[in-house]
C-alpha positions as CSV (number, residue, x, y, z in Angstrom):
1,M,11.8,-8.0,-22.0
2,I,8.1,-7.2,-24.0
3,L,5.6,-4.1,-22.4
4,K,2.0,-5.0,-23.4
5,K,-1.0,-2.8,-22.7
6,A,-2.3,-3.6,-19.3
7,S,-5.6,-4.8,-17.9
8,Y,-7.0,-3.0,-14.7
9,K,-6.5,-6.3,-12.9
10,A,-2.8,-5.9,-13.2
11,I,-2.8,-2.7,-12.2
12,K,-4.8,-2.8,-8.8
13,Y,-2.8,-6.2,-8.4
14,A,0.4,-4.8,-8.6
15,C,-0.1,-1.3,-7.2
16,L,-1.7,-3.2,-4.1
17,N,1.7,-5.6,-3.6
18,F,4.3,-3.8,-5.7
19,H,4.3,-0.7,-5.5
20,Y,5.1,1.3,-1.3
21,A,1.5,3.1,-1.8
22,K,-0.3,0.3,-1.8
23,S,-3.1,2.5,-3.8
24,V,-4.4,2.7,-6.7
25,P,-4.3,6.2,-8.5
26,V,-7.1,7.0,-10.7
27,N,-7.3,7.2,-14.6
28,V,-4.3,5.6,-15.2
29,F,-3.3,4.0,-17.9
30,G,0.3,2.0,-18.4
31,Y,2.1,-1.4,-19.7
32,S,2.4,-4.7,-18.3
33,V,5.8,-5.5,-18.2
34,F,6.9,-9.1,-18.9
35,N,11.1,-10.5,-18.9
36,D,13.0,-12.8,-21.3
37,K,11.4,-16.0,-19.6
38,N,7.5,-14.4,-20.0
39,E,6.9,-13.6,-16.6
40,W,4.5,-10.9,-15.5
41,C,6.8,-8.6,-13.7
42,G,4.2,-6.1,-12.6
43,V,2.9,-2.8,-15.1
44,I,4.4,0.8,-15.8
45,L,1.7,3.5,-15.5
46,Y,1.4,7.0,-16.9
47,G,-2.1,9.7,-16.5
48,S,-2.9,13.3,-16.6
49,G,-1.7,13.9,-13.6
50,A,-2.3,15.3,-9.8
51,S,-3.1,18.6,-10.7
52,N,-4.8,20.5,-13.9
53,N,-1.2,22.6,-13.4
54,L,1.6,20.1,-14.2
55,G,2.3,21.4,-17.3
56,K,2.2,24.8,-16.0
57,Q,6.0,25.2,-15.8
58,L,6.5,24.7,-19.7
59,K,3.1,26.2,-20.6
60,L,1.7,22.7,-21.5
61,N,-2.3,22.3,-21.5
62,Q,-3.8,18.9,-20.4
63,G,-3.1,16.3,-23.3
64,Q,-0.1,17.3,-23.9
65,Y,2.1,16.1,-21.6
66,V,1.7,12.9,-19.2
67,E,2.5,12.1,-15.7
68,L,4.5,9.1,-14.9
69,V,2.7,7.9,-11.8
70,R,3.8,4.4,-10.8
71,M,6.7,1.3,-11.8
72,A,5.0,-1.1,-9.4
73,L,7.3,-4.0,-10.1
74,N,8.1,-7.1,-8.5
75,G,11.8,-7.6,-9.5
76,K,11.5,-10.1,-11.7
77,Q,12.6,-7.4,-14.7
78,E,16.3,-7.6,-16.1
79,I,16.6,-3.8,-15.6
80,T,14.6,-1.5,-14.6
81,S,15.9,1.6,-16.6
82,K,14.9,-0.6,-19.7
83,V,11.3,-0.8,-18.6
84,L,11.1,2.5,-17.8
85,S,13.0,3.3,-21.9
86,L,10.6,1.1,-23.5
87,S,7.7,2.3,-22.3
88,L,8.9,5.8,-23.4
89,K,9.0,4.7,-26.5
90,L,5.2,3.0,-26.7
91,I,3.8,6.4,-25.3
92,K,5.1,8.0,-28.5
93,K,2.9,5.9,-30.7
94,D,-0.1,6.1,-28.4
95,L,-0.2,9.3,-27.7
96,P,1.8,11.0,-30.3
97,L,0.6,14.9,-29.6
98,I,2.2,14.5,-26.5
99,K,4.9,16.5,-26.0
100,A,6.7,16.1,-22.4
101,I,5.8,13.1,-19.3
102,I,7.0,14.9,-15.7
103,S,8.0,12.4,-13.1
104,F,8.4,12.8,-9.3
105,A,10.4,11.4,-7.2
106,D,9.4,11.3,-3.7
107,N,12.4,12.4,-0.8
108,G,9.8,11.0,2.0
109,Q,10.9,7.9,0.7
110,K,14.7,9.1,0.3
111,H,14.1,8.4,-3.4
112,L,16.1,10.8,-5.7
113,G,15.2,9.7,-9.5
114,I,18.5,7.6,-9.6
115,I,16.6,5.9,-12.5
116,Y,15.6,9.4,-14.4
117,Q,19.2,10.3,-13.7
118,A,20.3,7.3,-15.6
119,T,17.6,7.1,-18.6
120,N,18.8,11.8,-18.9
121,W,15.9,12.9,-18.0
122,I,15.8,17.0,-17.0
123,Y,15.7,17.9,-13.7
124,T,13.6,21.4,-12.5
125,G,13.7,21.0,-8.8
126,E,12.7,20.4,-5.3
127,F,8.7,21.4,-4.5
128,K,6.3,20.8,-1.5
129,G,4.1,17.9,-1.9
130,D,0.4,18.1,-1.6
131,K,-1.5,17.1,1.5
132,E,-2.5,13.6,2.2
133,Y,-5.5,12.4,3.6
134,Y,-5.8,9.5,6.6
135,I,-8.8,7.9,5.3
136,K,-10.0,4.0,5.8
137,G,-7.0,2.6,6.9
138,R,-4.1,4.4,4.8
139,W,-2.8,7.7,3.2
140,M,-4.7,8.8,0.0
141,H,-3.6,11.6,-2.3
142,P,-5.9,14.2,-3.0
143,R,-7.1,13.2,-6.3
144,T,-8.0,9.9,-4.8
145,V,-9.6,11.4,-2.1
146,G,-11.9,13.2,-3.9
147,S,-12.5,10.5,-6.6
148,I,-13.4,8.3,-3.6
149,N,-15.0,10.3,-1.7
150,G,-16.8,12.9,-4.3
151,S,-15.6,15.8,-2.0
152,R,-12.3,16.8,-0.1
153,A,-14.1,20.0,1.6
154,K,-14.0,19.2,5.6
155,D,-17.4,18.7,6.6
156,K,-17.8,16.0,3.5
157,L,-14.2,14.0,5.1
158,P,-14.9,10.9,6.9
159,K,-15.2,11.4,10.8
160,G,-11.7,10.8,12.2
161,T,-10.3,12.1,8.9
162,I,-6.5,13.0,9.9
163,I,-4.7,15.6,7.0
164,R,-1.1,15.7,6.9
165,Q,1.1,18.0,4.8
166,G,2.8,15.5,2.1
167,S,6.5,15.3,1.6
168,S,8.8,17.2,-1.0
169,K,9.2,16.0,-4.2
170,Y,11.6,16.1,-6.8
171,R,10.4,17.0,-10.4
172,Y,11.8,15.5,-13.6
173,I,11.4,16.2,-17.6
174,Y,11.5,14.0,-20.3
175,P,10.7,16.6,-23.3
176,I,9.9,15.2,-26.5
177,T,9.2,17.6,-28.7
178,K,12.8,19.7,-29.7
179,K,11.1,23.2,-28.7
180,I,10.5,21.5,-25.2
181,K,13.8,20.5,-24.2
182,K,15.1,23.9,-25.5
183,D,12.5,25.0,-22.4
184,C,13.6,22.3,-20.3
185,E,17.3,23.7,-20.7
186,I,16.8,26.6,-19.2
187,L,14.9,25.1,-15.6
188,K,17.5,22.8,-15.6
189,K,19.0,22.3,-12.6
190,P,21.7,19.5,-11.3
191,Y,21.0,16.0,-10.1
192,P,19.7,16.0,-6.6
193,K,23.2,13.2,-5.0
194,K,23.3,11.4,-2.0
195,T,25.0,13.4,1.0
196,L,28.3,11.8,2.1
197,Q,26.8,10.2,5.3
198,E,23.8,8.5,3.6
199,R,26.5,6.7,1.1
200,R,28.7,5.9,4.3
201,A,25.9,3.7,5.4
202,L,24.5,2.5,2.5
203,S,28.2,1.4,1.5
204,D,28.7,-0.2,5.4
205,E,24.7,-1.7,5.0
206,V,25.8,-3.7,2.1
207,D,28.7,-4.8,3.6
208,L,27.2,-6.4,6.3
209,N,23.9,-7.6,4.2
210,S,25.8,-9.0,0.8
211,N,22.3,-8.9,-0.9
212,S,22.2,-5.5,-0.6
213,K,22.3,-3.2,-3.4
214,L,23.5,0.2,-3.7
215,E,20.6,2.4,-5.3
216,A,22.9,3.3,-8.9
């Protein structure tokens, strides 16, 4: 498996076709993923973060952390966790001043962040989600609205815009420096897990469909 810096064309196509959000985040960079057959599998993307306060929990300023914002893959990758691991190595090389990587699993999509748990990220808790804006037929993150519309002020939004409270997020941190790892250990909480009822429902689904896969 090989990762190479992704073009905007690759980023846009993967986000719109391979990711459930069907939107392209702003101010991101990342890597195109190629499997061992040299087939393109999509992209993994990082950005400065949706909020200027994203690093506050670790007393980090912008430029000292990045947020993993998308894994938009088509399923042709051999091992998704390997995609993540390879990208982390590249991040350390390409951005030597970075001290931590932050990511969120969307509770509204029933994501627990299993891939982060499998790759030893530190879980620091569940947080209230951002507001979401329904504009031009799709839900948008506030930062996307600000970038496209120029403002999030109610009187500046397109007519008919709907605003709702977004779902909560599970927050994970991948520390790069020893100090940040030590700070993260203080914030560390037990990984969120599926309830017994959810596990039984998934087991029944797998029994009915041999092509279904349990979340690891």
